[in-house]
C-alpha positions, 0 to 999 in steps of 0.5 A: 603791093601798089594798087592799080588806083595809083599806078594806073590812075589815068587808065582807070579814069579814061571812061570819065576823062578820056575825051578831055584835053590833058590841060583839064587834068591835074597831074602830080609833078615831081620837082627835081625828080632825080635828086634822091641820091648824090654822085659827083658834088662840089665842096658845098654840095652836101646831101642835106642841101641837094636831095629833094626826093626820097623815092626812085623814079619808078617808085614816084611813077607808081605813087601817081607822078606823071610829070617829071622835072629832070635837069641833066648835067654832064659833070667832070669830077675835077677841073680837067677830068673827062666827064662822067655820064649824063646825070640829074643835077641840082646846082645853083647854076650861072649867077655871074659869080663862079663861086656860087656854082655849087651842088651835086649830081643825082642819079644818072639819066640812063637810070631815069630812062630804065625806070620810065621804061620799066614802068610803061612796059606794064602801065599804059599811062601818060608820062611827061618828062620836062628836060630843063637846066641842061649844063656842062659842069666842072668841079674844082674843089681847090678853086671854084666850080664852073659851068656852061651850056652844052656844046652841040656834040654834048647836046647830041649825046643827050638827045640820042640818050633821051631817044632810047625812052620807050613808048615816045609820043612822036609826031607820027603818033600825034598825027604827022606833020607839025602838031598843034599844041599838045595841051589840046590833045585828049587823054584818049589820044595819048593812051586810049589805044592801051599803049603808054605815051611818054612826052619828052620836052627839051628846053633851050636846045640850041640846034635845029628843032627838027633834030628833036622831032626826028628823035621823038622829042618836043620843044617846050612851046608845044605843051604849056600847062598851068602849074602850082608849086606846092613845095619847090625847093630850088638849088640851095643858096649855099652861102646864105642862111636857108634853113629855119631852126626846124629845117636842117635839110631840103627834105625837112624844109619840104615837110614843113611847107607841106604841113603849112600848105596841105590844109589850104591847098584845095580851098586856094584852088577853089578861089584862084583856079585849078592847076594842070600840074602840082609840083612837089618835093618829098613825094613819099605817099599818095597825098599828092595824088589825092589832091590831084584826083580831087581837083580833076573831079571838082574841075569836071563837076564845075565844067558840067555845072554840077555841085556834086560832093567830091571825096577822095581817099588814098588816091581813089574817088569814094562813091559809096552813097552811105559814106557821102550821106555820113559826110554830108550829115557832118557838114550840115551839123558842123561836126568833125569826120574822122579819116579812117578806112572804116568811116570811108568804107574802103582801104585803098592802100593797106599799110600806107599813110593815107589822107582824105580830100573833100570838095563840097558846096554850102550856101553857094560857096565851094568849100574844101577840107583835107586831113590825114588819117587818123585825124578828122575833117573839120567841118565845124570850124567855118565861116558861116556867112558873110553879109556886106551891105545889103548883099550876101557875099559868096565870093571864093577869095573873100571866103578863103581870106576870112577863113585864114584870118579866123584860123590865124587870129588876125585882121581882115580889112573890109573893102570892096576889093577884099569882098569881091565888089561893091554891092551898093555904090556910094553907100557906106556899108558894114560887113557882118561875119558869122563864124564858128571856131570848133565843132558844135561851138557857138556861132559868133558874130563880128562886124566892121564898117567899110574901111575898118577891120574884122578883128579875129585877133581880139575875138580869139583871145576872148574865146580862149579866155572863156574856154579856159574859164569854163574848163575850171568850173567844177 
């Protein structure tokens, strides 16, 4: 049973965010959402190189996805055969080299529509469908697959098909006339009446834009949201080595990228800004929703001038004062905090693999931690302070880069650019960094003059040797 906290997360947040424009939200986005099954394929369009998702559109929506990347293709299974139905496609596309038109169809567009309609029938949520890379593809296994842009008749058939989506957010629902940018519409304007809204954006339509509006659809220029690609596996480079030794498919490559990026994602947002959409392949649990809910609340706090701690577990905001106190105690004492339903005071999704994301502020720096159960949020491993010249540095980008250098055991170049500015122009400065490798570990110190480098590589080796020596003491 999917909890309301996932399938109705927008509706549940209306009391807090209903009057905020959707550009200030953070929505889970499914990259190449319709390629979880293969239909027509070219000679090199194998499942391991084409499939980027494992869940149906309906299941993705229930997992919290609200932005769907759909790439319709009208494909003939042979060069001179009539086309099948419109389907989602994952093809390399036009490159000036016909033998690179490789790939496969995913599920049919009518199945996508059925899943959207089934979901919005019972959930008054906003769903955005981004129609991109629309092609007419001809498969010829004996020669070369080819493709082209649709002609007007083909476009008309697709537009008519898309107009059968229920609960379309039309110009009339937007207030009539030529609308302002949809980015500025609030969540209440979309779903505040208790009715779902589906916004369909159609890219590179060659006909009259009024055709789109008359069918309840929109050109992409009406909605421009800042996106972050977490794992966006593009159409496969079929004739070049793509996979590492540990990645034998698009899905396994997505898993590797997730493992690399998950621990740093929220800290990157704190340093570089918060996106309105996070795109991802291989959406299988509530991890992506957890990132998005944490980001929305953190973004809201910052806009209100608040420094409240944000804890999100399994896609829900944890509000228990007792849990907040225990997490804050772990932060203040440099301890780890194990991610379990017992420690977090709830189980939002029994039998589902869950994760926990935390935003918090410490000594003027926004910090973030992420862990999947039953692992721990590591508050002990941290950059404690950054002194540059006569100034205490609280620059988010500098903190992020120093954390990564410490974690990777690499070098950090000391200069004004990397440390967020020049606190003493014309003065030769030294950077002093206090940090800790692990929970309850000693606070270590490294320094370097301006133009030099903080050497975490050498220090990490010394630390490892000392740890190894101490472990042999009887």
